[in-house]
mmCIF file of the N, C-alpha and C atoms, coordinates in Angstrom:
data_MODEL
# 
_entry.id   MODEL 
# 
loop_
_atom_site.group_PDB 
_atom_site.id 
_atom_site.type_symbol 
_atom_site.label_atom_id 
_atom_site.label_alt_id 
_atom_site.label_comp_id 
_atom_site.label_asym_id 
_atom_site.label_entity_id 
_atom_site.label_seq_id 
_atom_site.pdbx_PDB_ins_code 
_atom_site.Cartn_x 
_atom_site.Cartn_y 
_atom_site.Cartn_z 
_atom_site.occupancy 
_atom_site.B_iso_or_equiv 
_atom_site.pdbx_formal_charge 
_atom_site.auth_seq_id 
_atom_site.auth_comp_id 
_atom_site.auth_asym_id 
_atom_site.auth_atom_id 
_atom_site.pdbx_PDB_model_num 
ATOM 1   N N  . MET A 1 1  ? 0.763   -1.152  0.113  1.00 0.00 ? 1  MET A N  1 
ATOM 2   C CA . MET A 1 1  ? -0.047  0.088   -0.090 1.00 0.00 ? 1  MET A CA 1 
ATOM 3   C C  . MET A 1 1  ? 0.901   1.319   -0.016 1.00 0.00 ? 1  MET A C  1 
ATOM 4   N N  . PRO A 1 2  ? 0.484   2.201   -0.595 1.00 0.00 ? 2  PRO A N  1 
ATOM 5   C CA . PRO A 1 2  ? 1.234   3.552   -0.756 1.00 0.00 ? 2  PRO A CA 1 
ATOM 6   C C  . PRO A 1 2  ? 1.467   4.058   0.769  1.00 0.00 ? 2  PRO A C  1 
ATOM 7   N N  . GLY A 1 3  ? 2.674   4.364   1.085  1.00 0.00 ? 3  GLY A N  1 
ATOM 8   C CA . GLY A 1 3  ? 3.004   4.820   2.434  1.00 0.00 ? 3  GLY A CA 1 
ATOM 9   C C  . GLY A 1 3  ? 3.081   3.961   3.487  1.00 0.00 ? 3  GLY A C  1 
ATOM 10  N N  . CYS A 1 4  ? 3.104   2.703   3.170  1.00 0.00 ? 4  CYS A N  1 
ATOM 11  C CA . CYS A 1 4  ? 3.328   1.587   4.112  1.00 0.00 ? 4  CYS A CA 1 
ATOM 12  C C  . CYS A 1 4  ? 4.608   1.374   4.286  1.00 0.00 ? 4  CYS A C  1 
ATOM 13  N N  . HIS A 1 5  ? 5.340   1.709   5.365  1.00 0.00 ? 5  HIS A N  1 
ATOM 14  C CA . HIS A 1 5  ? 6.731   1.515   5.582  1.00 0.00 ? 5  HIS A CA 1 
ATOM 15  C C  . HIS A 1 5  ? 7.157   0.004   5.655  1.00 0.00 ? 5  HIS A C  1 
ATOM 16  N N  . SER A 1 6  ? 6.267   -0.791  6.297  1.00 0.00 ? 6  SER A N  1 
ATOM 17  C CA . SER A 1 6  ? 6.619   -2.279  6.330  1.00 0.00 ? 6  SER A CA 1 
ATOM 18  C C  . SER A 1 6  ? 6.417   -2.931  5.090  1.00 0.00 ? 6  SER A C  1 
ATOM 19  N N  . CYS A 1 7  ? 5.458   -2.366  4.293  1.00 0.00 ? 7  CYS A N  1 
ATOM 20  C CA . CYS A 1 7  ? 5.151   -2.978  2.795  1.00 0.00 ? 7  CYS A CA 1 
ATOM 21  C C  . CYS A 1 7  ? 6.463   -2.714  2.024  1.00 0.00 ? 7  CYS A C  1 
ATOM 22  N N  . ALA A 1 8  ? 7.055   -1.571  2.119  1.00 0.00 ? 8  ALA A N  1 
ATOM 23  C CA . ALA A 1 8  ? 8.212   -1.167  1.333  1.00 0.00 ? 8  ALA A CA 1 
ATOM 24  C C  . ALA A 1 8  ? 9.464   -2.038  1.751  1.00 0.00 ? 8  ALA A C  1 
ATOM 25  N N  . GLU A 1 9  ? 9.662   -2.237  3.132  1.00 0.00 ? 9  GLU A N  1 
ATOM 26  C CA . GLU A 1 9  ? 10.670  -3.177  3.559  1.00 0.00 ? 9  GLU A CA 1 
ATOM 27  C C  . GLU A 1 9  ? 10.509  -4.581  3.130  1.00 0.00 ? 9  GLU A C  1 
ATOM 28  N N  . VAL A 1 10 ? 9.225   -5.088  3.281  1.00 0.00 ? 10 VAL A N  1 
ATOM 29  C CA . VAL A 1 10 ? 9.212   -6.431  2.644  1.00 0.00 ? 10 VAL A CA 1 
ATOM 30  C C  . VAL A 1 10 ? 9.485   -6.437  1.211  1.00 0.00 ? 10 VAL A C  1 
ATOM 31  N N  . LYS A 1 11 ? 9.149   -5.635  0.325  1.00 0.00 ? 11 LYS A N  1 
ATOM 32  C CA . LYS A 1 11 ? 9.430   -5.561  -1.188 1.00 0.00 ? 11 LYS A CA 1 
ATOM 33  C C  . LYS A 1 11 ? 10.895  -5.532  -1.209 1.00 0.00 ? 11 LYS A C  1 
ATOM 34  N N  . LYS A 1 12 ? 11.573  -4.829  -0.474 1.00 0.00 ? 12 LYS A N  1 
ATOM 35  C CA . LYS A 1 12 ? 13.104  -4.692  -0.635 1.00 0.00 ? 12 LYS A CA 1 
ATOM 36  C C  . LYS A 1 12 ? 13.617  -6.033  -0.273 1.00 0.00 ? 12 LYS A C  1 
ATOM 37  N N  . ILE A 1 13 ? 13.192  -6.739  0.779  1.00 0.00 ? 13 ILE A N  1 
ATOM 38  C CA . ILE A 1 13 ? 13.692  -8.134  1.064  1.00 0.00 ? 13 ILE A CA 1 
ATOM 39  C C  . ILE A 1 13 ? 13.469  -9.108  -0.078 1.00 0.00 ? 13 ILE A C  1 
ATOM 40  N N  . ILE A 1 14 ? 12.280  -9.086  -0.482 1.00 0.00 ? 14 ILE A N  1 
ATOM 41  C CA . ILE A 1 14 ? 11.913  -9.942  -1.593 1.00 0.00 ? 14 ILE A CA 1 
ATOM 42  C C  . ILE A 1 14 ? 12.926  -9.763  -2.825 1.00 0.00 ? 14 ILE A C  1 
ATOM 43  N N  . GLU A 1 15 ? 13.195  -8.487  -3.135 1.00 0.00 ? 15 GLU A N  1 
ATOM 44  C CA . GLU A 1 15 ? 13.924  -8.353  -4.346 1.00 0.00 ? 15 GLU A CA 1 
ATOM 45  C C  . GLU A 1 15 ? 15.486  -8.678  -3.991 1.00 0.00 ? 15 GLU A C  1 
ATOM 46  N N  . GLU A 1 16 ? 15.949  -8.568  -2.686 1.00 0.00 ? 16 GLU A N  1 
ATOM 47  C CA . GLU A 1 16 ? 17.161  -9.095  -2.324 1.00 0.00 ? 16 GLU A CA 1 
ATOM 48  C C  . GLU A 1 16 ? 17.328  -10.594 -2.479 1.00 0.00 ? 16 GLU A C  1 
ATOM 49  N N  . ILE A 1 17 ? 16.296  -11.361 -2.106 1.00 0.00 ? 17 ILE A N  1 
ATOM 50  C CA . ILE A 1 17 ? 16.457  -12.825 -1.951 1.00 0.00 ? 17 ILE A CA 1 
ATOM 51  C C  . ILE A 1 17 ? 15.920  -13.434 -3.329 1.00 0.00 ? 17 ILE A C  1 
ATOM 52  N N  . LYS A 1 18 ? 15.186  -12.821 -4.071 1.00 0.00 ? 18 LYS A N  1 
ATOM 53  C CA . LYS A 1 18 ? 14.437  -13.341 -5.262 1.00 0.00 ? 18 LYS A CA 1 
ATOM 54  C C  . LYS A 1 18 ? 15.569  -14.227 -6.194 1.00 0.00 ? 18 LYS A C  1 
ATOM 55  N N  . PRO A 1 19 ? 16.897  -13.697 -6.345 1.00 0.00 ? 19 PRO A N  1 
ATOM 56  C CA . PRO A 1 19 ? 17.796  -14.500 -7.329 1.00 0.00 ? 19 PRO A CA 1 
ATOM 57  C C  . PRO A 1 19 ? 18.015  -15.865 -6.611 1.00 0.00 ? 19 PRO A C  1 
ATOM 58  N N  . ASP A 1 20 ? 17.902  -16.076 -5.351 1.00 0.00 ? 20 ASP A N  1 
ATOM 59  C CA . ASP A 1 20 ? 18.165  -17.369 -4.723 1.00 0.00 ? 20 ASP A CA 1 
ATOM 60  C C  . ASP A 1 20 ? 17.057  -18.205 -4.788 1.00 0.00 ? 20 ASP A C  1 
ATOM 61  N N  . PHE A 1 21 ? 15.916  -17.831 -5.172 1.00 0.00 ? 21 PHE A N  1 
ATOM 62  C CA . PHE A 1 21 ? 14.644  -18.576 -5.174 1.00 0.00 ? 21 PHE A CA 1 
ATOM 63  C C  . PHE A 1 21 ? 14.056  -18.298 -6.560 1.00 0.00 ? 21 PHE A C  1 
ATOM 64  N N  . PRO A 1 22 ? 14.568  -18.774 -7.728 1.00 0.00 ? 22 PRO A N  1 
ATOM 65  C CA . PRO A 1 22 ? 14.085  -18.604 -9.021 1.00 0.00 ? 22 PRO A CA 1 
ATOM 66  C C  . PRO A 1 22 ? 12.668  -19.032 -9.203 1.00 0.00 ? 22 PRO A C  1 
ATOM 67  N N  . ASP A 1 23 ? 12.227  -19.942 -8.634 1.00 0.00 ? 23 ASP A N  1 
ATOM 68  C CA . ASP A 1 23 ? 10.756  -20.519 -8.818 1.00 0.00 ? 23 ASP A CA 1 
ATOM 69  C C  . ASP A 1 23 ? 9.753   -19.638 -8.000 1.00 0.00 ? 23 ASP A C  1 
ATOM 70  N N  . LEU A 1 24 ? 10.154  -18.751 -7.255 1.00 0.00 ? 24 LEU A N  1 
ATOM 71  C CA . LEU A 1 24 ? 9.388   -18.013 -6.239 1.00 0.00 ? 24 LEU A CA 1 
ATOM 72  C C  . LEU A 1 24 ? 8.313   -17.166 -7.077 1.00 0.00 ? 24 LEU A C  1 
ATOM 73  N N  . GLU A 1 25 ? 7.010   -17.428 -6.822 1.00 0.00 ? 25 GLU A N  1 
ATOM 74  C CA . GLU A 1 25 ? 5.960   -16.656 -7.437 1.00 0.00 ? 25 GLU A CA 1 
ATOM 75  C C  . GLU A 1 25 ? 5.388   -15.649 -6.303 1.00 0.00 ? 25 GLU A C  1 
ATOM 76  N N  . ILE A 1 26 ? 5.370   -14.425 -6.784 1.00 0.00 ? 26 ILE A N  1 
ATOM 77  C CA . ILE A 1 26 ? 4.923   -13.251 -5.850 1.00 0.00 ? 26 ILE A CA 1 
ATOM 78  C C  . ILE A 1 26 ? 3.613   -12.763 -6.422 1.00 0.00 ? 26 ILE A C  1 
ATOM 79  N N  . GLU A 1 27 ? 2.588   -12.584 -5.698 1.00 0.00 ? 27 GLU A N  1 
ATOM 80  C CA . GLU A 1 27 ? 1.468   -11.918 -6.196 1.00 0.00 ? 27 GLU A CA 1 
ATOM 81  C C  . GLU A 1 27 ? 1.142   -10.765 -5.060 1.00 0.00 ? 27 GLU A C  1 
ATOM 82  N N  . GLU A 1 28 ? 1.061   -9.594  -5.466 1.00 0.00 ? 28 GLU A N  1 
ATOM 83  C CA . GLU A 1 28 ? 0.745   -8.509  -4.540 1.00 0.00 ? 28 GLU A CA 1 
ATOM 84  C C  . GLU A 1 28 ? -0.574  -8.104  -4.714 1.00 0.00 ? 28 GLU A C  1 
ATOM 85  N N  . ILE A 1 29 ? -1.377  -8.103  -3.576 1.00 0.00 ? 29 ILE A N  1 
ATOM 86  C CA . ILE A 1 29 ? -2.956  -7.989  -3.636 1.00 0.00 ? 29 ILE A CA 1 
ATOM 87  C C  . ILE A 1 29 ? -3.193  -6.667  -2.637 1.00 0.00 ? 29 ILE A C  1 
ATOM 88  N N  . ASP A 1 30 ? -3.825  -5.616  -3.119 1.00 0.00 ? 30 ASP A N  1 
ATOM 89  C CA . ASP A 1 30 ? -4.125  -4.449  -2.234 1.00 0.00 ? 30 ASP A CA 1 
ATOM 90  C C  . ASP A 1 30 ? -5.238  -4.938  -1.435 1.00 0.00 ? 30 ASP A C  1 
ATOM 91  N N  . MET A 1 31 ? -4.969  -4.668  -0.124 1.00 0.00 ? 31 MET A N  1 
ATOM 92  C CA . MET A 1 31 ? -6.046  -5.116  0.867  1.00 0.00 ? 31 MET A CA 1 
ATOM 93  C C  . MET A 1 31 ? -7.234  -4.329  0.977  1.00 0.00 ? 31 MET A C  1 
ATOM 94  N N  . THR A 1 32 ? -7.220  -3.104  0.207  1.00 0.00 ? 32 THR A N  1 
ATOM 95  C CA . THR A 1 32 ? -8.450  -2.463  0.145  1.00 0.00 ? 32 THR A CA 1 
ATOM 96  C C  . THR A 1 32 ? -9.358  -2.845  -1.203 1.00 0.00 ? 32 THR A C  1 
ATOM 97  N N  . THR A 1 33 ? -8.991  -3.808  -1.991 1.00 0.00 ? 33 THR A N  1 
ATOM 98  C CA . THR A 1 33 ? -9.826  -4.334  -3.071 1.00 0.00 ? 33 THR A CA 1 
ATOM 99  C C  . THR A 1 33 ? -10.723 -5.474  -2.472 1.00 0.00 ? 33 THR A C  1 
ATOM 100 N N  . SER A 1 34 ? -11.575 -5.875  -3.225 1.00 0.00 ? 34 SER A N  1 
ATOM 101 C CA . SER A 1 34 ? -12.571 -6.988  -2.761 1.00 0.00 ? 34 SER A CA 1 
ATOM 102 C C  . SER A 1 34 ? -11.798 -8.199  -2.618 1.00 0.00 ? 34 SER A C  1 
ATOM 103 N N  . GLU A 1 35 ? -10.827 -8.577  -3.501 1.00 0.00 ? 35 GLU A N  1 
ATOM 104 C CA . GLU A 1 35 ? -10.033 -9.832  -3.464 1.00 0.00 ? 35 GLU A CA 1 
ATOM 105 C C  . GLU A 1 35 ? -9.178  -9.687  -2.093 1.00 0.00 ? 35 GLU A C  1 
ATOM 106 N N  . GLY A 1 36 ? -8.601  -8.535  -1.901 1.00 0.00 ? 36 GLY A N  1 
ATOM 107 C CA . GLY A 1 36 ? -7.709  -8.252  -0.691 1.00 0.00 ? 36 GLY A CA 1 
ATOM 108 C C  . GLY A 1 36 ? -8.764  -8.363  0.675  1.00 0.00 ? 36 GLY A C  1 
ATOM 109 N N  . GLN A 1 37 ? -9.768  -7.921  0.648  1.00 0.00 ? 37 GLN A N  1 
ATOM 110 C CA . GLN A 1 37 ? -10.519 -8.137  1.697  1.00 0.00 ? 37 GLN A CA 1 
ATOM 111 C C  . GLN A 1 37 ? -10.971 -9.519  2.069  1.00 0.00 ? 37 GLN A C  1 
ATOM 112 N N  . ALA A 1 38 ? -11.119 -10.232 0.992  1.00 0.00 ? 38 ALA A N  1 
ATOM 113 C CA . ALA A 1 38 ? -11.609 -11.697 1.124  1.00 0.00 ? 38 ALA A CA 1 
ATOM 114 C C  . ALA A 1 38 ? -10.346 -12.322 1.747  1.00 0.00 ? 38 ALA A C  1 
ATOM 115 N N  . LEU A 1 39 ? -9.130  -12.115 1.321  1.00 0.00 ? 39 LEU A N  1 
ATOM 116 C CA . LEU A 1 39 ? -7.926  -12.645 2.006  1.00 0.00 ? 39 LEU A CA 1 
ATOM 117 C C  . LEU A 1 39 ? -7.729  -12.277 3.391  1.00 0.00 ? 39 LEU A C  1 
ATOM 118 N N  . VAL A 1 40 ? -8.045  -10.923 3.774  1.00 0.00 ? 40 VAL A N  1 
ATOM 119 C CA . VAL A 1 40 ? -7.821  -10.430 5.102  1.00 0.00 ? 40 VAL A CA 1 
ATOM 120 C C  . VAL A 1 40 ? -8.820  -11.248 6.029  1.00 0.00 ? 40 VAL A C  1 
ATOM 121 N N  . GLN A 1 41 ? -9.944  -11.432 5.576  1.00 0.00 ? 41 GLN A N  1 
ATOM 122 C CA . GLN A 1 41 ? -11.007 -12.316 6.482  1.00 0.00 ? 41 GLN A CA 1 
ATOM 123 C C  . GLN A 1 41 ? -10.546 -13.727 6.403  1.00 0.00 ? 41 GLN A C  1 
ATOM 124 N N  . LYS A 1 42 ? -10.107 -14.354 5.217  1.00 0.00 ? 42 LYS A N  1 
ATOM 125 C CA . LYS A 1 42 ? -9.839  -15.677 5.306  1.00 0.00 ? 42 LYS A CA 1 
ATOM 126 C C  . LYS A 1 42 ? -8.627  -16.124 6.235  1.00 0.00 ? 42 LYS A C  1 
ATOM 127 N N  . TYR A 1 43 ? -7.588  -15.143 6.171  1.00 0.00 ? 43 TYR A N  1 
ATOM 128 C CA . TYR A 1 43 ? -6.343  -15.616 6.940  1.00 0.00 ? 43 TYR A CA 1 
ATOM 129 C C  . TYR A 1 43 ? -6.155  -14.713 8.234  1.00 0.00 ? 43 TYR A C  1 
ATOM 130 N N  . GLY A 1 44 ? -7.079  -13.993 8.415  1.00 0.00 ? 44 GLY A N  1 
ATOM 131 C CA . GLY A 1 44 ? -7.045  -13.186 9.625  1.00 0.00 ? 44 GLY A CA 1 
ATOM 132 C C  . GLY A 1 44 ? -5.880  -12.084 9.787  1.00 0.00 ? 44 GLY A C  1 
ATOM 133 N N  . VAL A 1 45 ? -5.680  -11.424 8.554  1.00 0.00 ? 45 VAL A N  1 
ATOM 134 C CA . VAL A 1 45 ? -4.584  -10.461 8.625  1.00 0.00 ? 45 VAL A CA 1 
ATOM 135 C C  . VAL A 1 45 ? -5.078  -9.150  9.282  1.00 0.00 ? 45 VAL A C  1 
ATOM 136 N N  . MET A 1 46 ? -4.143  -8.836  10.386 1.00 0.00 ? 46 MET A N  1 
ATOM 137 C CA . MET A 1 46 ? -4.498  -7.760  11.276 1.00 0.00 ? 46 MET A CA 1 
ATOM 138 C C  . MET A 1 46 ? -3.653  -6.537  10.846 1.00 0.00 ? 46 MET A C  1 
ATOM 139 N N  . SER A 1 47 ? -2.488  -6.678  10.224 1.00 0.00 ? 47 SER A N  1 
ATOM 140 C CA . SER A 1 47 ? -1.863  -5.549  9.735  1.00 0.00 ? 47 SER A CA 1 
ATOM 141 C C  . SER A 1 47 ? -1.089  -5.912  8.576  1.00 0.00 ? 47 SER A C  1 
ATOM 142 N N  . SER A 1 48 ? -0.854  -4.841  7.866  1.00 0.00 ? 48 SER A N  1 
ATOM 143 C CA . SER A 1 48 ? -0.135  -4.973  6.407  1.00 0.00 ? 48 SER A CA 1 
ATOM 144 C C  . SER A 1 48 ? 1.451   -4.937  6.594  1.00 0.00 ? 48 SER A C  1 
ATOM 145 N N  . PRO A 1 49 ? 2.109   -5.499  5.843  1.00 0.00 ? 49 PRO A N  1 
ATOM 146 C CA . PRO A 1 49 ? 1.673   -6.443  4.876  1.00 0.00 ? 49 PRO A CA 1 
ATOM 147 C C  . PRO A 1 49 ? 1.219   -7.860  5.477  1.00 0.00 ? 49 PRO A C  1 
ATOM 148 N N  . GLY A 1 50 ? 0.440   -8.531  4.843  1.00 0.00 ? 50 GLY A N  1 
ATOM 149 C CA . GLY A 1 50 ? 0.010   -9.895  5.314  1.00 0.00 ? 50 GLY A CA 1 
ATOM 150 C C  . GLY A 1 50 ? 0.759   -10.804 4.294  1.00 0.00 ? 50 GLY A C  1 
ATOM 151 N N  . ILE A 1 51 ? 1.612   -11.768 4.798  1.00 0.00 ? 51 ILE A N  1 
ATOM 152 C CA . ILE A 1 51 ? 2.425   -12.598 3.968  1.00 0.00 ? 51 ILE A CA 1 
ATOM 153 C C  . ILE A 1 51 ? 1.862   -13.884 4.090  1.00 0.00 ? 51 ILE A C  1 
ATOM 154 N N  . ILE A 1 52 ? 1.405   -14.569 2.894  1.00 0.00 ? 52 ILE A N  1 
ATOM 155 C CA . ILE A 1 52 ? 0.821   -15.715 2.784  1.00 0.00 ? 52 ILE A CA 1 
ATOM 156 C C  . ILE A 1 52 ? 1.732   -16.664 1.895  1.00 0.00 ? 52 ILE A C  1 
ATOM 157 N N  . ILE A 1 53 ? 1.978   -17.788 2.539  1.00 0.00 ? 53 ILE A N  1 
ATOM 158 C CA . ILE A 1 53 ? 2.830   -18.642 1.774  1.00 0.00 ? 53 ILE A CA 1 
ATOM 159 C C  . ILE A 1 53 ? 2.290   -19.998 1.709  1.00 0.00 ? 53 ILE A C  1 
ATOM 160 N N  . ASP A 1 54 ? 2.075   -20.511 0.523  1.00 0.00 ? 54 ASP A N  1 
ATOM 161 C CA . ASP A 1 54 ? 1.390   -21.818 0.436  1.00 0.00 ? 54 ASP A CA 1 
ATOM 162 C C  . ASP A 1 54 ? 0.100   -21.907 1.127  1.00 0.00 ? 54 ASP A C  1 
ATOM 163 N N  . GLU A 1 55 ? -0.684  -20.970 1.047  1.00 0.00 ? 55 GLU A N  1 
ATOM 164 C CA . GLU A 1 55 ? -1.984  -20.918 1.516  1.00 0.00 ? 55 GLU A CA 1 
ATOM 165 C C  . GLU A 1 55 ? -1.963  -20.912 3.023  1.00 0.00 ? 55 GLU A C  1 
ATOM 166 N N  . GLU A 1 56 ? -0.973  -20.300 3.673  1.00 0.00 ? 56 GLU A N  1 
ATOM 167 C CA . GLU A 1 56 ? -0.878  -20.339 5.149  1.00 0.00 ? 56 GLU A CA 1 
ATOM 168 C C  . GLU A 1 56 ? -0.408  -18.881 5.566  1.00 0.00 ? 56 GLU A C  1 
ATOM 169 N N  . LEU A 1 57 ? -1.021  -18.141 6.565  1.00 0.00 ? 57 LEU A N  1 
ATOM 170 C CA . LEU A 1 57 ? -0.482  -16.856 6.920  1.00 0.00 ? 57 LEU A CA 1 
ATOM 171 C C  . LEU A 1 57 ? 0.852   -17.062 7.548  1.00 0.00 ? 57 LEU A C  1 
ATOM 172 N N  . PHE A 1 58 ? 1.848   -16.545 6.893  1.00 0.00 ? 58 PHE A N  1 
ATOM 173 C CA . PHE A 1 58 ? 3.200   -16.571 7.461  1.00 0.00 ? 58 PHE A CA 1 
ATOM 174 C C  . PHE A 1 58 ? 3.573   -15.329 8.409  1.00 0.00 ? 58 PHE A C  1 
ATOM 175 N N  . SER A 1 59 ? 3.230   -14.167 8.092  1.00 0.00 ? 59 SER A N  1 
ATOM 176 C CA . SER A 1 59 ? 3.638   -13.026 8.830  1.00 0.00 ? 59 SER A CA 1 
ATOM 177 C C  . SER A 1 59 ? 2.638   -11.945 8.589  1.00 0.00 ? 59 SER A C  1 
ATOM 178 N N  . THR A 1 60 ? 2.586   -10.964 9.493  1.00 0.00 ? 60 THR A N  1 
ATOM 179 C CA . THR A 1 60 ? 1.790   -9.688  9.354  1.00 0.00 ? 60 THR A CA 1 
ATOM 180 C C  . THR A 1 60 ? 2.465   -8.546  9.899  1.00 0.00 ? 60 THR A C  1 
ATOM 181 N N  . GLY A 1 61 ? 2.631   -7.407  9.180  1.00 0.00 ? 61 GLY A N  1 
ATOM 182 C CA . GLY A 1 61 ? 3.187   -6.322  9.752  1.00 0.00 ? 61 GLY A CA 1 
ATOM 183 C C  . GLY A 1 61 ? 4.781   -6.110  9.553  1.00 0.00 ? 61 GLY A C  1 
ATOM 184 N N  . GLY A 1 62 ? 5.112   -6.977  8.628  1.00 0.00 ? 62 GLY A N  1 
ATOM 185 C CA . GLY A 1 62 ? 6.647   -7.060  8.482  1.00 0.00 ? 62 GLY A CA 1 
ATOM 186 C C  . GLY A 1 62 ? 7.203   -8.497  8.671  1.00 0.00 ? 62 GLY A C  1 
ATOM 187 N N  . VAL A 1 63 ? 8.532   -8.551  8.280  1.00 0.00 ? 63 VAL A N  1 
ATOM 188 C CA . VAL A 1 63 ? 9.173   -9.938  8.465  1.00 0.00 ? 63 VAL A CA 1 
ATOM 189 C C  . VAL A 1 63 ? 10.721  -9.815  8.456  1.00 0.00 ? 63 VAL A C  1 
ATOM 190 N N  . SER A 1 64 ? 11.397  -10.627 9.197  1.00 0.00 ? 64 SER A N  1 
ATOM 191 C CA . SER A 1 64 ? 12.723  -10.675 9.111  1.00 0.00 ? 64 SER A CA 1 
ATOM 192 C C  . SER A 1 64 ? 13.199  -11.290 7.888  1.00 0.00 ? 64 SER A C  1 
ATOM 193 N N  . LYS A 1 65 ? 14.355  -10.977 7.305  1.00 0.00 ? 65 LYS A N  1 
ATOM 194 C CA . LYS A 1 65 ? 14.880  -11.572 6.032  1.00 0.00 ? 65 LYS A CA 1 
ATOM 195 C C  . LYS A 1 65 ? 15.251  -13.116 6.469  1.00 0.00 ? 65 LYS A C  1 
ATOM 196 N N  . GLU A 1 66 ? 15.871  -13.245 7.559  1.00 0.00 ? 66 GLU A N  1 
ATOM 197 C CA . GLU A 1 66 ? 16.353  -14.592 7.862  1.00 0.00 ? 66 GLU A CA 1 
ATOM 198 C C  . GLU A 1 66 ? 15.116  -15.518 8.064  1.00 0.00 ? 66 GLU A C  1 
ATOM 199 N N  . LYS A 1 67 ? 14.077  -15.202 8.794  1.00 0.00 ? 67 LYS A N  1 
ATOM 200 C CA . LYS A 1 67 ? 12.824  -15.972 8.816  1.00 0.00 ? 67 LYS A CA 1 
ATOM 201 C C  . LYS A 1 67 ? 12.266  -16.335 7.690  1.00 0.00 ? 67 LYS A C  1 
ATOM 202 N N  . LEU A 1 68 ? 12.146  -15.339 6.676  1.00 0.00 ? 68 LEU A N  1 
ATOM 203 C CA . LEU A 1 68 ? 11.577  -15.551 5.366  1.00 0.00 ? 68 LEU A CA 1 
ATOM 204 C C  . LEU A 1 68 ? 12.383  -16.573 4.496  1.00 0.00 ? 68 LEU A C  1 
ATOM 205 N N  . ILE A 1 69 ? 13.674  -16.514 4.633  1.00 0.00 ? 69 ILE A N  1 
ATOM 206 C CA . ILE A 1 69 ? 14.530  -17.384 3.898  1.00 0.00 ? 69 ILE A CA 1 
ATOM 207 C C  . ILE A 1 69 ? 14.342  -18.744 4.429  1.00 0.00 ? 69 ILE A C  1 
ATOM 208 N N  . LYS A 1 70 ? 14.371  -18.890 5.682  1.00 0.00 ? 70 LYS A N  1 
ATOM 209 C CA . LYS A 1 70 ? 14.105  -20.242 6.383  1.00 0.00 ? 70 LYS A CA 1 
ATOM 210 C C  . LYS A 1 70 ? 12.741  -20.881 5.918  1.00 0.00 ? 70 LYS A C  1 
ATOM 211 N N  . LYS A 1 71 ? 11.835  -19.987 5.927  1.00 0.00 ? 71 LYS A N  1 
ATOM 212 C CA . LYS A 1 71 ? 10.494  -20.469 5.514  1.00 0.00 ? 71 LYS A CA 1 
ATOM 213 C C  . LYS A 1 71 ? 10.537  -21.035 3.982  1.00 0.00 ? 71 LYS A C  1 
ATOM 214 N N  . LEU A 1 72 ? 11.151  -20.135 3.054  1.00 0.00 ? 72 LEU A N  1 
ATOM 215 C CA . LEU A 1 72 ? 11.222  -20.570 1.766  1.00 0.00 ? 72 LEU A CA 1 
ATOM 216 C C  . LEU A 1 72 ? 11.897  -21.829 1.490  1.00 0.00 ? 72 LEU A C  1 
ATOM 217 N N  . ARG A 1 73 ? 13.024  -21.991 2.435  1.00 0.00 ? 73 ARG A N  1 
ATOM 218 C CA . ARG A 1 73 ? 13.802  -23.139 2.210  1.00 0.00 ? 73 ARG A CA 1 
ATOM 219 C C  . ARG A 1 73 ? 13.171  -24.451 2.709  1.00 0.00 ? 73 ARG A C  1 
ATOM 220 N N  . GLY A 1 74 ? 12.173  -24.257 3.516  1.00 0.00 ? 74 GLY A N  1 
ATOM 221 C CA . GLY A 1 74 ? 11.297  -25.317 4.090  1.00 0.00 ? 74 GLY A CA 1 
ATOM 222 C C  . GLY A 1 74 ? 11.837  -25.772 5.416  1.00 0.00 ? 74 GLY A C  1 
ATOM 223 N N  . GLU A 1 75 ? 12.684  -24.913 6.071  1.00 0.00 ? 75 GLU A N  1 
ATOM 224 C CA . GLU A 1 75 ? 13.376  -25.157 7.405  1.00 0.00 ? 75 GLU A CA 1 
ATOM 225 C C  . GLU A 1 75 ? 12.557  -24.934 8.555  1.00 0.00 ? 75 GLU A C  1 
# 
């Protein structure tokens, strides 16, 4: 979302790690859209960004680079 500091930080982290995960598919959905609101309700996202990985809520309100990498590696 525009002006969302946590969203900008997560985008930066994703861009940094993307080369290490060539099969990573990212879909950014604005939580103010009807699709976004449906996801907010389905996964209980309480703050943005809500990060959903493999249909499971992984994080809200930001994430550490290390934790995201571990999750993507299946650790």
